Structure formats: structure tokens, C-alpha cells
C-alpha positions as CSV (number, residue, x, y, z in Angstrom):
1,M,18.5,-25.9,-2.3
2,K,16.9,-23.7,-4.9
3,E,18.9,-22.1,-7.7
4,I,17.4,-19.0,-9.3
5,I,17.5,-18.6,-13.0
6,P,18.3,-15.0,-14.1
7,H,15.7,-13.3,-16.2
8,R,15.4,-9.7,-17.5
9,H,12.5,-7.5,-18.5
10,I,9.8,-9.5,-16.7
11,H,6.2,-8.6,-17.7
12,A,3.4,-10.3,-15.8
13,T,0.1,-10.1,-13.9
14,V,0.0,-12.1,-10.7
15,E,-2.2,-12.7,-7.7
16,V,-0.8,-13.3,-4.2
17,P,-2.3,-15.2,-1.3
18,G,-4.5,-13.4,1.3
19,S,-2.8,-11.1,3.8
20,K,-1.3,-13.0,6.7
21,S,-1.7,-10.1,9.0
22,L,-5.4,-9.6,8.1
23,T,-6.1,-13.3,8.2
24,Q,-4.8,-13.6,11.8
25,R,-6.6,-10.5,13.0
26,A,-9.9,-11.6,11.4
27,L,-9.6,-15.1,12.8
28,I,-9.3,-13.6,16.3
29,A,-12.2,-11.2,15.9
30,A,-14.4,-13.9,14.3
31,A,-13.5,-16.4,17.1
32,L,-14.6,-13.8,19.8
33,A,-17.7,-12.8,17.9
34,D,-21.2,-14.0,18.6
35,G,-22.2,-16.5,15.9
36,D,-20.7,-17.8,12.6
37,S,-18.4,-15.7,10.4
38,T,-17.1,-16.5,6.9
39,L,-13.6,-15.4,5.9
40,I,-13.2,-15.1,2.1
41,G,-9.7,-15.4,0.6
42,P,-7.8,-16.0,3.8
43,L,-4.2,-17.2,3.7
44,T,-3.6,-20.9,4.1
45,S,-0.1,-21.3,5.4
46,E,1.9,-22.8,8.3
47,D,1.3,-19.7,10.5
48,T,-2.4,-19.5,9.9
49,E,-2.8,-23.2,10.5
50,Y,-1.1,-22.8,13.9
51,T,-3.6,-20.0,14.7
52,S,-6.5,-22.1,13.6
53,E,-5.4,-25.2,15.6
54,A,-4.9,-23.1,18.7
55,L,-8.4,-21.6,18.4
56,R,-9.9,-25.1,18.0
57,A,-8.1,-26.1,21.2
58,M,-9.8,-23.2,22.9
59,G,-13.2,-24.4,21.8
60,I,-13.6,-22.3,18.7
61,G,-14.7,-24.2,15.5
62,V,-12.6,-23.2,12.5
63,E,-13.5,-25.0,9.2
64,H,-11.2,-24.5,6.2
65,Q,-13.4,-24.9,3.1
66,G,-11.1,-23.9,0.3
67,N,-11.2,-20.2,-0.3
68,R,-13.8,-19.7,2.4
69,W,-13.3,-20.4,6.1
70,L,-16.2,-20.8,8.6
71,V,-15.4,-19.6,12.1
72,H,-17.9,-20.5,14.9
73,G,-17.5,-17.6,17.3
74,Q,-18.3,-18.2,21.0
75,G,-18.9,-14.6,22.1
76,G,-15.7,-14.4,24.1
77,R,-16.0,-17.8,25.8
78,I,-12.7,-19.6,25.8
79,A,-12.3,-23.3,26.7
80,T,-9.3,-24.5,28.6
81,P,-7.1,-26.7,26.3
82,S,-6.2,-30.3,27.4
83,A,-2.6,-29.8,26.3
84,P,-0.1,-27.0,25.8
85,I,-0.6,-24.8,22.7
86,Y,2.3,-25.0,20.4
87,L,2.8,-22.2,17.9
88,G,6.2,-22.8,16.2
89,N,7.8,-19.5,15.3
90,N,4.5,-17.7,14.8
91,G,5.2,-14.5,16.6
92,T,1.9,-12.9,15.7
93,A,-0.2,-15.8,17.0
94,T,1.9,-16.2,20.1
95,R,1.3,-12.5,21.0
96,F,-2.4,-12.6,20.0
97,L,-3.3,-15.9,21.6
98,T,-1.6,-15.0,24.9
99,S,-4.2,-12.3,25.3
100,V,-7.1,-14.5,24.0
101,A,-6.1,-17.2,26.6
102,S,-6.4,-14.5,29.3
103,L,-10.2,-14.4,28.6
104,G,-10.5,-18.0,29.7
105,H,-10.8,-19.6,33.2
106,G,-8.1,-22.1,33.9
107,T,-4.4,-22.7,33.2
108,F,-3.1,-22.3,29.7
109,T,0.5,-23.1,28.4
110,I,1.7,-21.4,25.2
111,S,5.0,-22.6,23.7
112,G,6.9,-22.5,20.4
113,D,10.1,-23.5,18.8
114,Q,13.7,-22.6,19.8
115,R,13.6,-19.2,18.1
116,M,10.3,-18.3,19.6
117,A,11.8,-19.0,23.0
118,E,14.3,-16.2,22.2
119,R,11.7,-13.6,21.2
120,P,10.7,-11.2,23.9
121,I,7.1,-10.9,25.2
122,G,7.7,-9.2,28.5
123,P,6.0,-5.9,27.7
124,L,2.8,-7.8,26.7
125,M,3.0,-9.8,30.0
126,Q,3.3,-6.6,32.0
127,A,0.3,-4.9,30.3
128,L,-1.8,-8.0,30.8
129,K,-0.9,-8.0,34.5
130,G,-2.3,-4.4,34.6
131,W,-5.6,-5.9,33.6
132,G,-5.5,-8.5,36.4
133,V,-4.0,-11.4,34.4
134,A,-1.7,-13.9,36.3
135,I,1.0,-14.8,33.7
136,R,4.6,-15.9,33.8
137,S,7.5,-16.8,31.6
138,I,8.1,-20.5,32.5
139,G,11.9,-20.1,32.0
140,N,11.9,-16.6,33.7
141,T,13.3,-15.2,30.5
142,N,10.4,-12.8,29.5
143,C,10.1,-15.1,26.5
144,P,7.9,-18.1,25.8
145,P,6.9,-20.7,26.9
146,L,4.3,-19.0,29.0
147,E,1.8,-20.0,31.7
148,I,-1.4,-18.1,32.0
149,M,-3.6,-18.7,35.1
150,A,-6.7,-17.2,33.4
151,N,-9.7,-15.7,35.1
152,G,-10.8,-13.2,32.6
153,L,-9.8,-9.5,32.0
154,A,-10.5,-7.0,34.8
155,G,-10.3,-4.1,32.3
156,G,-9.6,-0.5,33.5
157,N,-6.3,1.1,32.6
158,T,-3.1,-0.6,31.8
159,V,0.3,0.4,30.5
160,L,2.3,-1.2,27.7
161,P,5.9,-0.2,28.6
162,E,7.1,0.0,25.0
163,G,5.8,0.2,21.4
164,K,8.7,-1.5,19.6
165,S,6.5,-4.4,18.6
166,S,3.0,-3.4,17.3
167,Q,2.0,-7.0,17.9
168,Y,1.9,-6.4,21.7
169,L,-0.5,-3.5,21.1
170,S,-2.7,-5.2,18.6
171,S,-3.0,-8.2,20.9
172,L,-4.3,-6.1,23.8
173,L,-6.6,-4.1,21.6
174,L,-8.3,-7.2,20.1
175,V,-9.3,-8.6,23.5
176,A,-9.9,-5.3,25.3
177,P,-13.7,-5.2,24.6
178,Y,-14.1,-8.3,26.8
179,G,-12.9,-6.7,30.0
180,A,-15.1,-6.7,33.1
181,T,-15.0,-2.9,33.0
182,P,-14.3,-0.5,30.1
183,A,-10.6,-0.7,29.1
184,S,-8.0,1.9,28.4
185,L,-4.4,1.5,27.3
186,T,-1.4,3.7,27.5
187,V,1.7,3.0,25.4
188,Q,5.1,4.3,26.6
189,G,7.6,5.4,24.0
190,E,7.3,5.6,20.2
191,V,4.9,3.2,18.6
192,L,6.6,1.5,15.6
193,S,4.9,-0.3,12.7
194,K,1.9,2.0,13.1
195,P,0.1,0.7,10.0
196,Y,-0.3,-2.6,11.7
197,V,-2.1,-0.9,14.6
198,H,-4.4,1.0,12.2
199,M,-5.1,-2.4,10.5
200,T,-6.1,-3.9,13.9
201,L,-8.4,-1.0,14.6
202,A,-10.0,-1.3,11.1
203,V,-10.6,-5.1,11.6
204,M,-12.2,-4.3,15.0
205,R,-14.5,-1.7,13.4
206,D,-15.4,-4.1,10.7
207,F,-16.5,-6.6,13.4
208,G,-18.5,-3.9,15.2
209,I,-16.2,-2.5,17.9
210,T,-14.8,1.1,17.5
211,A,-11.8,2.0,19.7
212,T,-10.6,5.5,19.9
213,A,-6.9,6.6,19.8
214,D,-4.9,9.7,20.0
215,E,-2.8,10.9,17.0
216,T,0.4,9.3,18.3
217,L,-1.2,5.9,19.0
218,N,0.0,6.2,22.6
219,H,-3.4,6.2,24.3
220,F,-6.5,4.1,23.5
221,T,-10.0,3.8,24.9
222,I,-11.9,0.6,24.1
223,P,-15.6,0.2,24.8
224,Q,-17.1,-3.0,26.3
225,G,-18.9,-5.2,23.8
226,R,-18.8,-8.2,21.6
227,Y,-17.7,-8.5,18.0
228,R,-20.5,-9.2,15.5
229,A,-20.3,-12.2,13.2
230,R,-20.0,-11.3,9.5
231,E,-18.6,-12.2,6.1
232,Y,-15.2,-10.7,5.7
233,R,-13.0,-10.5,2.6
234,V,-9.2,-10.7,3.0
235,E,-7.0,-8.5,0.8
236,G,-4.1,-10.0,-1.0
237,D,-0.9,-9.9,1.0
238,A,1.1,-6.7,0.4
239,S,4.3,-8.2,1.9
240,S,4.0,-11.1,-0.5
241,A,3.4,-8.7,-3.4
242,S,6.6,-6.9,-2.6
243,Y,8.8,-9.6,-4.2
244,F,6.9,-9.3,-7.5
245,W,7.1,-5.5,-7.5
246,A,10.8,-5.8,-6.7
247,A,11.2,-8.2,-9.6
248,A,9.8,-5.6,-12.0
249,A,12.1,-2.9,-10.5
250,V,15.4,-4.8,-10.8
251,T,14.7,-6.3,-14.2
252,E,13.4,-3.2,-15.8
253,G,10.1,-5.0,-16.4
254,S,6.5,-4.5,-15.3
255,V,4.4,-6.5,-12.9
256,T,0.8,-6.0,-11.8
257,V,-0.3,-7.6,-8.5
258,A,-4.1,-7.8,-9.2
259,N,-5.5,-8.5,-5.7
260,V,-3.8,-5.8,-3.6
261,P,-6.1,-2.8,-3.7
262,A,-5.2,0.9,-3.6
263,P,-5.7,2.2,-1.0
264,S,-4.8,-0.9,1.1
265,L,-5.3,-1.6,4.8
266,Q,-1.7,-2.9,4.8
267,G,1.2,-0.6,5.5
268,D,3.6,-2.8,3.4
269,A,1.8,-1.6,0.2
270,V,3.9,1.6,0.7
271,L,6.8,-0.3,-0.9
272,A,5.3,0.5,-4.3
273,E,5.6,4.2,-3.5
274,I,9.1,3.8,-2.2
275,L,10.1,2.0,-5.5
276,G,8.6,5.1,-7.2
277,R,11.0,7.3,-5.3
278,M,13.8,5.1,-6.6
279,G,12.8,5.7,-10.2
280,C,10.1,3.2,-11.0
281,R,6.7,4.0,-12.5
282,V,3.8,3.1,-10.2
283,E,0.2,2.8,-11.4
284,T,-2.9,2.0,-9.4
285,S,-6.3,1.0,-10.7
286,A,-9.2,-1.3,-10.0
287,H,-7.0,-4.1,-11.5
288,G,-4.4,-3.7,-8.7
289,I,-1.0,-2.0,-8.3
290,T,1.6,-2.1,-11.2
291,V,5.3,-1.3,-10.8
292,S,7.4,-0.8,-13.9
293,G,11.2,-0.6,-13.7
294,T,13.0,2.2,-15.5
295,A,16.4,2.6,-17.0
296,K,18.1,3.7,-13.8
297,L,17.3,3.0,-10.1
298,R,18.6,5.5,-7.6
299,G,19.5,5.0,-4.0
300,I,17.4,6.8,-1.3
301,E,17.3,7.4,2.4
302,V,14.1,6.0,4.0
303,D,12.7,5.4,7.5
304,M,11.2,1.9,7.5
305,G,10.0,1.8,11.2
306,D,6.4,1.4,10.1
307,C,6.9,-1.4,7.5
308,P,9.8,-3.7,8.7
309,D,8.6,-6.8,6.8
310,V,9.5,-5.4,3.4
311,V,13.0,-4.2,4.5
312,P,14.6,-7.4,3.0
313,T,12.9,-6.8,-0.3
314,L,14.0,-3.1,-0.4
315,A,17.5,-4.1,0.6
316,V,17.8,-6.4,-2.5
317,V,16.4,-3.7,-4.8
318,A,18.8,-1.1,-3.3
319,S,21.7,-3.4,-4.3
320,F,20.8,-2.8,-8.0
321,A,20.3,0.9,-7.6
322,T,23.0,3.5,-8.3
323,G,24.3,5.1,-5.1
324,R,23.8,4.7,-1.4
325,T,20.5,3.6,0.2
326,T,20.2,4.2,3.9
327,I,17.3,2.2,5.6
328,K,16.7,3.7,9.0
329,N,14.8,2.9,12.2
330,I,14.8,-0.9,11.8
331,A,16.3,-2.2,15.1
332,H,13.0,-4.1,15.6
333,L,14.1,-6.4,12.7
334,R,16.5,-8.1,15.2
335,I,13.6,-9.8,17.0
336,K,11.8,-11.2,14.0
337,E,12.1,-14.8,12.8
338,C,15.8,-14.2,12.7
339,D,18.0,-11.0,13.2
340,R,17.0,-9.7,9.8
341,L,19.1,-6.6,9.9
342,H,22.3,-8.6,10.5
343,V,21.3,-11.4,8.1
344,M,20.5,-9.1,5.2
345,A,23.9,-7.4,5.6
346,S,25.8,-10.6,5.8
347,E,24.0,-12.5,3.0
348,L,24.1,-9.6,0.6
349,A,27.8,-9.3,1.3
350,K,28.1,-13.0,0.1
351,L,27.1,-11.7,-3.4
352,G,29.6,-8.9,-3.3
353,V,27.2,-6.1,-2.2
354,R,28.8,-3.5,-0.1
355,T,26.8,-3.2,3.1
356,E,27.2,-1.6,6.5
357,E,25.2,-2.8,9.5
358,Q,24.5,-0.3,12.3
359,A,22.4,-0.7,15.5
360,D,19.2,0.4,13.8
361,T,20.3,1.1,10.2
362,L,21.3,-0.8,7.1
363,I,23.4,1.0,4.5
364,I,23.8,-0.4,1.0
365,E,26.2,0.9,-1.6
366,G,24.3,0.1,-4.8
367,Q,26.3,-0.6,-8.0
368,G,23.5,-0.4,-10.5
369,R,22.2,-3.2,-12.8
370,S,25.6,-3.7,-14.5
371,T,27.0,-5.1,-11.3
372,P,30.2,-6.9,-10.3
373,Y,28.1,-9.2,-8.1
374,H,28.6,-13.0,-8.1
375,G,26.6,-16.1,-7.2
376,A,26.6,-17.6,-3.8
377,T,24.6,-19.9,-1.5
378,V,22.3,-17.8,0.7
379,S,21.4,-19.0,4.2
380,T,17.8,-18.2,5.1
381,Y,18.0,-19.0,8.8
382,N,14.6,-20.6,8.4
383,D,13.1,-17.1,7.6
384,H,10.6,-16.9,4.8
385,R,11.3,-13.3,4.0
386,I,15.0,-13.9,3.6
387,A,14.3,-16.7,1.1
388,M,11.8,-14.7,-1.0
389,S,13.9,-11.5,-1.1
390,F,16.9,-13.4,-2.4
391,A,14.8,-15.0,-5.1
392,V,14.6,-11.4,-6.5
393,A,18.4,-11.1,-6.4
394,G,18.7,-14.3,-8.4
395,L,16.9,-12.7,-11.3
396,M,19.9,-10.4,-11.8
397,V,22.9,-12.4,-10.5
398,P,23.7,-15.9,-12.0
399,G,24.4,-18.6,-9.5
400,V,22.2,-17.5,-6.5
401,R,21.2,-20.5,-4.6
402,V,18.7,-20.3,-1.7
403,E,19.3,-22.8,1.1
404,G,16.3,-24.0,3.1
405,E,13.9,-22.7,0.5
406,G,11.0,-24.6,2.1
407,C,10.7,-22.0,4.9
408,V,8.3,-20.0,2.6
409,V,5.5,-22.3,3.9
410,K,5.2,-19.9,6.8
411,S,3.4,-17.3,4.8
412,F,3.4,-18.2,1.1
413,P,3.4,-22.0,0.6
414,D,3.4,-21.9,-3.3
415,F,5.8,-19.0,-3.6
416,W,8.3,-20.8,-5.9
417,E,5.5,-22.0,-8.2
418,R,4.1,-18.5,-8.5
419,F,7.5,-16.9,-8.8
420,Q,8.1,-19.3,-11.8
421,L,5.2,-17.6,-13.6
422,L,7.3,-14.5,-14.0
423,Y,9.5,-16.3,-16.6
């Protein structure tokens, strides 16, 4: 149990760990490349350790040498593991490594924890079948655990039946250059979390493969080829930065996150702009992105379909704004580490925040900084983003206690130590 000490008018400059999203994409590209790559500033966390261990089981050497990781790429050759690959509740790695396993020759089993066994992966399975992959959900649930009878990718055209999780799409794009024939990919329906897809395409380009896409990201053409080994520097994690920008916003302080650049490859960096719409002052420079809280935060209406990971952060800030905040197009939060849409509504309500949960929308009736809110014990549901967002609420509300605070190891192992630097 972690009790947060209230603190007003925070002024600080901080750095955050490397981007989890970029680290996992760069790991995959480097693993499939010809030769040795060096990743500079990657994220060391539970999730990226799961990814590294899985790649080692597939015959890829991954050496963690402090702030520099050496990845011994095998040019797309994938060994058959001697045991099932266990990935905990790492949704990104489960989706990405399912496609990587398809490049191999042999039987692969990919499993995770109880929550991962509830997270859908059927659309990815269907798209891989279109590229000739024999894959099944062992429990016949369209969720992990999975069995892949791998014999390489046939290539050609396949269809991803929905774009609700960008991880399915990114997974397919990362392995597509290794098809036996040139690959193309059609996505049915609206593609959500588009910045993550653009991030994937950028990492692919950085490693030497340029895929083409239409404006809606519903059709892709991917050339055959192999990634080129290289040195790759990982940006600071914008999702992790969000909690520090939010701390400035709610306490009427000022926080600079020094290692998230502007512009950033990460869609979650848009939270700084959203806080600007709520009344904060936002400055960008070679020294990072600075958010300064002002006397009055105001509620807004915002579509967060492209950046779901910072919705919990925004929801906390909205509680201390004046007026209604409507956060739309976030149904895909329900298939994250927990049902984040429901959990944010219920846990904020414990503090006395007036919330309304709809199918794909969260409404928060903000009461401003002089709030009638009260302390409570917040349940995290083993979700790192719930824990870190409520740390921000505790800066304003005495008596906020975060239960299961250790879940931050998933993406930000020393979060509580770095958060303490704000005081």
C-alpha cells in the first residue's frame, strides 16, 4: 500500500525511462535484422524483459548492458523453443511474438497470465491464416494460449478484420517483409491508435524497410527484404511522462520532461497539447517538453481513440478542472490490462468524483482544485497505468492510498522513486 503525500506548486525537471512501445518495436526489428544492433536508452521493465527472454528462446541473442542493449539479429531465422513462451500480461509482446513465431519452422506455444487469457487475439490469428500460418487458440476462445505450427509466411494479400487494436496491425507489419512473396494487408473498419501504427512504420524505415500506406491506414504494401542492423536511440516514454505533466497541471506547478522530444514519434505526447487546451501553458525546446499549470483548468471534450494509454492520466486531471470533460472513442480501453474505462470511473468515484461510464465514453464532472474530494484506497487491478495516474490524484487529495503499487514494474520500475523527486 502506497499513501501519497499531497503537495502543491511542484517545480521540477525530470527524465523518464525509454519508451516501452519503441523499445519493443526496435527489439523485434533488431532481432530480425542481419547482424548486431545496439539499442541506446531502451526501457528495462517487466514487459521488455518478457520480450527479451522470448527472443532468446527463439535463438536471438539479447544482451542487456546497462543503458545499451546488444541484439544479435539472425536475418529472420527463428529457432523453435524447447518450452512454451510465457509473456505474463504483456499484450504488445504477445501480439508481436505471435507473428515472429510464424516465421519459424516448428511448433510454438505462446501463453500468459489469467488476464492475458481473456484478451482477444482472434483478428490477428485470422490475418496470419491469410498468409498461410497454421495457428489456433488452445482453449478455442480466440485468446491465448496459442499454438502456432510454423512454416514461414506465404506473403501475398491478407485481411485484418478489425482495426480496434493497433497492436494486431503493427505485429503484421513488422514481419511482413519476410514473406515468401511480397505482402499486402487490408484492414477492415476504422483503425484506432493510429500514432502507434505510424511509430511502427517509422521504426521499420529506420531499420531499412519502407512500407507504403493509404491515408486511412486501411491498406498497406510491404516490400520483401531484411532489416539492416544499426545503432538505435530510444526516446523517453511519453506515456510515463504524462504523470509528471499532469502533476504540474493539477498543482499549478511546472514540470519539464527532458528526454521526450518535440516532435515525438509517440502519439501519447499529444497529452501536453490537450493539457494546453485545458488551460495549461506548454513549451517545447531542445530541453524537452514543459507543462505549467495555471490558475484555472477547464473541462473539454476530446476524442482519445488514438492515445488510449493516457486516458487514465487525463481523467485524473479532468477531476480537478472546472466543468464537464467528455473523453470519447475509448471502448478499446476495456481490453487493456484491465477494463480501464470501468476502473477509472469506479475508482475516481471512491474519491467523490462524479463520473459517468458509457459504452465508449467517460464523462467527468470536474469540481476544480478546491474540491470536496476525500481520501480512499484505490484498487489498481494490477494495472500500472491505474496506479501511476492515481499518484497524481494524491497530490491534491489527502489520504489517497494506492493498493498493489508494485504493478508499476510493468513499464516504469522506479516510478515511485522518480515521483518522489517532485517534492
